C-alpha positions as CSV (number, residue, x, y, z in Angstrom):
1,M,-0.1,0.2,0.0
2,T,1.3,3.4,-0.9
3,R,1.7,6.4,1.9
4,E,-1.2,8.4,-0.3
5,Q,-3.6,5.4,-0.2
6,L,-3.0,4.9,3.9
7,K,-3.2,8.5,3.7
8,K,-6.7,8.7,2.3
9,T,-7.6,5.9,4.6
10,L,-7.1,7.5,7.5
11,T,-9.1,10.0,6.8
12,M,-12.2,8.4,7.5
13,T,-10.9,8.2,11.6
14,K,-10.0,12.1,10.9
15,K,-13.7,13.1,10.4
16,Q,-14.9,10.4,13.1
17,C,-12.2,12.4,15.6
18,M,-12.7,16.0,14.6
19,P,-16.4,16.7,15.8
20,K,-15.9,13.8,18.8
21,T,-13.2,16.0,20.3
22,G,-14.8,19.9,18.9
23,V,-11.2,20.2,17.0
24,T,-11.0,22.7,13.6
25,E,-8.5,21.9,10.7
26,E,-6.7,25.0,11.6
27,K,-6.3,22.9,15.4
28,V,-4.8,19.5,13.8
29,G,-4.4,19.9,10.3
30,R,-0.7,20.7,10.2
31,I,0.3,18.1,12.8
32,E,2.3,16.3,9.9
33,Q,4.1,19.6,9.5
34,G,5.2,19.3,13.4
35,V,2.2,21.6,14.5
36,F,1.5,20.6,17.5
37,Y,-1.2,22.8,19.7
38,E,-0.9,22.0,23.5
39,E,-4.5,22.4,23.9
40,K,-7.2,19.5,25.4
41,N,-9.2,18.7,23.0
42,V,-5.9,18.7,20.4
43,M,-4.3,16.4,22.7
44,C,-7.4,14.3,22.9
45,Y,-8.1,13.9,19.1
46,V,-4.8,12.6,19.0
47,T,-5.4,9.8,21.4
48,C,-9.0,9.7,19.4
49,I,-6.8,8.3,16.3
50,Y,-5.1,6.0,18.2
51,K,-7.9,4.5,20.6
52,S,-9.7,4.0,17.0
53,I,-7.0,1.9,15.8
54,Q,-6.6,-0.1,19.0
55,V,-2.8,1.3,20.5
56,V,-4.4,2.5,23.7
57,K,-4.6,0.1,26.8
58,N,-4.8,1.2,30.1
59,E,-5.0,5.0,29.1
60,K,-1.5,4.9,27.4
61,L,0.3,3.5,24.0
62,N,0.8,0.0,24.5
63,K,4.5,-0.2,23.2
64,E,3.8,-3.8,22.2
65,M,0.6,-3.4,20.2
66,V,2.8,-0.9,18.5
67,E,5.6,-2.8,17.5
68,K,3.7,-5.4,16.7
69,Q,1.8,-3.3,13.7
70,I,4.7,-1.5,12.5
71,D,6.2,-5.5,12.1
72,I,3.3,-6.4,10.0
73,L,2.4,-3.1,8.1
74,Y,5.4,-0.8,7.8
75,P,7.7,-0.9,4.9
76,A,10.7,-2.7,5.6
77,D,13.3,0.0,5.4
78,M,11.5,2.2,8.2
79,K,10.9,-0.5,10.6
80,A,14.1,-0.2,12.5
81,A,13.7,3.5,12.2
82,V,10.1,4.1,13.5
83,K,11.0,1.2,16.2
84,K,13.9,3.3,17.2
85,S,11.5,6.4,17.5
86,V,9.0,4.3,19.6
87,A,11.3,2.7,22.2
88,K,12.7,6.7,22.8
89,C,9.0,8.4,23.4
90,F,7.5,5.5,24.9
91,N,8.2,6.2,28.2
92,V,7.5,10.1,27.8
93,Q,3.6,9.0,28.9
94,D,4.9,8.5,32.3
95,N,5.6,12.4,32.7
96,Y,1.7,13.2,32.4
97,N,-1.7,12.1,34.4
98,T,-4.3,11.8,31.8
99,E,-4.8,10.1,28.6
100,C,-4.8,12.8,26.2
101,E,-1.3,14.4,27.3
102,R,0.2,10.6,27.4
103,V,-0.5,10.1,24.0
104,F,-0.3,13.6,23.4
105,Y,3.3,13.8,24.2
106,A,4.0,10.9,22.9
107,V,3.3,11.2,19.5
108,K,5.0,15.1,19.7
109,C,8.3,12.9,20.5
110,L,8.0,10.2,17.4
111,Y,7.4,13.7,15.6
112,E,10.8,15.5,17.0
113,D,12.6,12.0,16.7
114,N,12.0,11.2,13.1
115,P,10.4,14.1,10.9
116,S,10.6,12.2,7.9
117,N,8.7,9.3,8.8
118,F,5.9,10.7,10.0
119,K,2.5,12.3,9.3
120,I,-1.0,12.9,11.2
121,M,-2.5,11.3,8.4
122,R,0.1,9.0,8.4
123,F,1.7,9.4,11.7
124,P,-0.6,6.1,12.4
125,Q,-0.1,4.8,8.8
126,Y,1.2,1.5,9.9
127,F,-2.5,1.0,11.1
128,A,-4.9,1.9,8.6
129,V,-5.8,-1.8,7.4
130,V,-6.3,-2.5,11.5
131,L,-8.2,0.6,10.8
132,I,-11.1,-0.7,8.5
133,T,-11.5,-3.7,10.6
134,T,-12.1,-1.4,13.7
135,L,-14.3,1.1,12.3
136,C,-16.8,-1.5,10.8
137,I,-17.0,-3.3,14.3
138,R,-17.1,-0.5,16.0
139,S,-19.8,1.3,13.9
140,S,-21.9,-2.3,13.8
141,F,-22.1,-1.6,10.0
142,A,-22.9,-5.0,8.2
143,M,-21.1,-4.7,4.7
144,T,-22.0,-6.3,1.5
145,R,-20.5,-8.8,-0.1
146,A,-18.7,-6.2,-2.4
147,Q,-17.5,-4.3,0.0
148,L,-16.3,-6.9,2.2
149,K,-14.0,-7.8,-0.9
150,N,-13.1,-4.2,-1.8
151,S,-11.9,-3.7,1.8
152,G,-10.1,-6.8,1.9
153,K,-7.6,-5.2,-0.8
154,L,-5.6,-3.4,1.1
155,L,-4.7,-6.0,3.3
156,K,-3.5,-7.8,0.1
157,K,-1.5,-4.8,-1.1
158,T,0.3,-5.3,2.3
159,C,0.4,-9.1,2.4
160,M,1.8,-9.7,-0.8
161,P,4.8,-7.4,-1.5
162,K,5.5,-9.2,2.5
163,H,5.9,-12.3,1.5
164,D,7.1,-11.8,-2.3
165,V,3.5,-13.5,-3.9
166,T,2.2,-12.9,-7.6
167,E,-1.6,-12.3,-8.3
168,D,-1.0,-15.7,-10.1
169,Q,-0.7,-17.6,-7.1
170,V,-2.7,-15.6,-4.6
171,G,-5.5,-14.2,-7.0
172,K,-7.9,-17.0,-7.1
173,I,-7.8,-18.3,-3.7
174,E,-11.6,-17.0,-3.4
175,Q,-12.2,-19.1,-5.9
176,G,-10.5,-22.6,-4.7
177,K,-6.9,-22.1,-6.0
178,F,-4.8,-23.2,-3.1
179,L,-1.5,-23.3,-4.4
180,E,0.7,-25.2,-1.4
181,E,3.8,-23.3,-1.6
182,K,5.1,-21.5,1.6
183,D,4.9,-18.1,0.6
184,V,1.5,-18.4,0.1
185,M,0.3,-20.4,2.9
186,C,2.6,-17.5,4.5
187,Y,0.9,-14.5,2.5
188,V,-2.8,-16.8,4.2
189,A,-1.5,-16.2,7.7
190,C,-0.9,-12.4,6.9
191,I,-4.1,-11.8,5.7
192,Y,-5.2,-13.3,8.9
193,S,-3.1,-11.9,11.1
194,V,-3.6,-8.0,9.9
195,G,-7.2,-8.7,9.7
196,G,-7.3,-9.8,13.4
197,V,-7.7,-13.7,13.3
198,V,-4.3,-14.2,14.4
199,K,-3.7,-14.0,17.9
200,N,-0.8,-14.7,20.1
201,N,0.3,-17.2,16.6
202,K,-2.5,-18.5,16.7
203,V,-5.8,-18.5,15.0
204,T,-8.3,-17.2,16.6
205,V,-11.9,-18.6,16.2
206,D,-13.8,-16.6,18.5
207,A,-12.2,-13.5,16.7
208,M,-13.3,-14.5,13.0
209,V,-16.6,-15.2,14.6
210,K,-16.9,-12.1,16.0
211,Q,-15.9,-9.9,13.0
212,V,-18.5,-12.3,11.3
213,D,-21.2,-10.7,13.7
214,M,-20.3,-7.4,13.1
215,M,-19.1,-7.2,9.2
216,F,-20.7,-10.1,7.4
217,P,-24.2,-9.3,5.5
218,N,-27.0,-10.9,6.9
219,E,-28.1,-13.6,4.7
220,M,-23.9,-14.7,5.0
221,K,-23.6,-14.8,8.7
222,D,-25.2,-18.2,9.8
223,P,-23.4,-20.1,6.9
224,V,-20.0,-18.6,7.7
225,K,-20.1,-19.3,11.1
226,A,-21.2,-23.0,10.5
227,A,-18.1,-22.9,8.3
228,I,-15.9,-21.7,10.9
229,E,-17.4,-24.6,13.3
230,N,-16.4,-27.3,11.2
231,C,-12.8,-25.9,10.9
232,K,-11.8,-24.6,14.2
233,G,-9.8,-27.6,14.9
234,V,-7.9,-27.7,12.0
235,A,-5.0,-25.3,12.9
236,K,-4.3,-26.9,16.0
237,K,-3.2,-30.3,13.6
238,Y,-0.2,-27.6,12.3
239,K,2.5,-26.2,15.2
240,D,3.7,-23.5,11.8
241,I,1.2,-20.5,11.7
242,C,1.6,-20.1,8.0
243,E,0.8,-23.7,7.4
244,A,-2.5,-23.6,10.2
245,S,-3.7,-20.0,8.4
246,Y,-3.9,-21.8,5.2
247,Y,-5.5,-25.2,6.0
248,T,-8.2,-23.2,7.8
249,A,-8.8,-22.0,5.4
250,K,-9.2,-24.4,2.5
251,C,-11.0,-26.0,4.8
252,L,-13.9,-22.9,4.8
253,Y,-13.5,-23.2,1.3
254,D,-14.0,-26.7,0.9
255,T,-16.6,-26.7,3.7
256,D,-19.3,-23.6,1.6
257,P,-17.8,-22.3,-1.5
258,A,-20.7,-19.9,-2.3
259,N,-19.8,-18.2,1.1
260,F,-16.1,-18.1,1.1
261,V,-14.6,-14.3,1.2
262,F,-10.6,-14.0,0.7
263,P,-8.5,-10.7,-0.7
């Protein structure tokens, strides 16, 4: 995914957080250039952005969650530099008493430590794929099949270069073309990981069911959940997360091809 695509995706969060915190474009529109107004509503706007993408825990940025998303989604040539900034800025939060202050000053530190890798519509850019799922879950918005497929393109654009697969290898998985190749298996695992159904290196059935309940069209929910129930034991047969994810997806297709959706 390009930075511009990520920036456009994150506009959704901006539109939610601006009215929620009562800020104006004048106040928050140039954070990416390092303009940080030290005002409470601006601080809470920045916090709202990060809370929307689920990297705030116990009223502060969670270092483990942030680093996990960097590993999954950030361009390879930027990971080390961004992680270095995160390590430097994480403890800044201990100097402040409120959630909004903690997150705001940590983010400000990230900009000051490495401006070239920072933008407000870039500053949480490595979470853009997670954002799609999060916003849909929080708004209880059931998408159409076409919308599900379209949102999955973001995951696909992230995971294809990460695992060096081609469209020929993965472009027809939804139609049942599962090539038993390691890079394809790890591509499937990447899709599930970025989509939030792989946790602690395991395929999580509960997370799958929750996403179906919140995101899938009503007419697809019951058959997809039935397929998940049928396939829930597959992952336990494999120690490797790539194999566990791949064969779970394959089982879901084999169980109900008509309702199988995969980017």
